[in-house]
N, C-alpha and C positions, 0 to 999 in steps of 0.2 A: 511479592507475588510468584509463587509458582507454580507450577507441573507440569505431569507425566500423562506420557499417552501411551502405549502398549497395543498393536492387535500380536496375537499368538496364531498359528494355524495348525488346528490341531492333526492334519492332516498328515500335517510333514513333522509335529512337534516340534518346534523351532516359532522362533516371536520371528511374526514376520514387521512388523514398526516401530517405533522404539521412538517417541520424541519428547523434547526437554526444550518446555517457557520457563521465565524468567521475565520481572517486566518491578520496571522503580516506579512511581508518580512522586514529584514534588511540587506543591501550587500549580503554577501553569510548564511545566515538566512532564516528559512521560518518554522512559527509557523501556526497548521492549526489544528484548535477544529471545533465539529460538536454536535447537540441533537437532536437525530432519533424518533421521536411521544412522550419524554421526555422517553422512554425504555433505553437506551443505552447513554452513553455519548464517545464521541471520539477524541483522538485527537494526533496528528503526531509533531517532531520532523527535520526538516530537515537542514543540512549542508553544503555547499558546503569548505570543506576543504580545498582545491588548490587546480590548474586545471587538476592534475587527482587522486583526489579521494571526492567520497560525501557518506556522511551517513545521516541512516534513523534509525527516532523508533517511530512506532506506536502503541498508548496502545487505550483498551475500556475498559468500567465498565457496566452491564447490573444493576441498582438496586435492586430493586427488588430481583432478584438471587445471587446476590453479584461474580455473573463471571467475572474473566477482562482476557480479554486477551491481548497479543503481540507479535511484529514482532522487527525484528533487521537487520536489511541490506545495505550494501554498496557495492556504486559502485568504479573501479578502471577502466582509461584512459592508454588504453596501450598506444596508440598513439594519432593521428587524428583521427584515420577509426575505430577501436576497442577497443570496452570495453571489463569485464567483472563483474560479481555481484556475489551476495551471498543473502542470506539474510536465520534468521530461529526467527520459532513464536515458543510461548508454548504447542503448542499439536505436537510438533518434530515435523513436516517439516522442511526440509532442500530445500532449491532455490538454481540451478546458471542458469549462463545463459550469452552467449559471443553474444552481436552482433560485424555486418561487413558491415561499407560504401565499397559496388560493387564498386557505382558510383555516382550523381547524383541522389535525388528518389527513390535508389535502394538498401535497405539494405535487409543483411544476418539473421536472430537470431534466433540462438538456447537454447532450455532453460529446464528444468527439473528440477524437485521438486519429493526428496525424504520421502517417510511413514518412517523415521528413528527410530520411537519405535516399529512400525514391518515390520522390515526391509522382512523378509522371507513372509509377507501375500499377496504381492505387494501392489497394487492401486498407486502405480510410476506412474508418469506422464512423458511423452515426447512431445516437441513443437518445429515447426520448424515455424521463417518466416518469 
């Protein structure tokens, strides 16, 4: 799978955005890479370990500043209607989620994002969907 997105600014007669993506899937494994405006390179790997467990890693790099970011996470299916998930990134953010299928077409999701580097300062987030 491959894709290209571009945006042209007609008032300035120049290319405003140029993004490229490439993906590959084989069985339980997915690899995805992107180049965003030649300013950021990102990639992700996702694996469905078995019917209960999924894992994923995201990495990105900004060449000019040598800034790197990463996230790692996982999902565990408690049963066919319920799952829990967690993630952590290099900024010290911890994310947790709970998802429950109530009935066909109705799903309850609870989520949180905790700023672990500065737990007392606030900035934490809660979600309900």
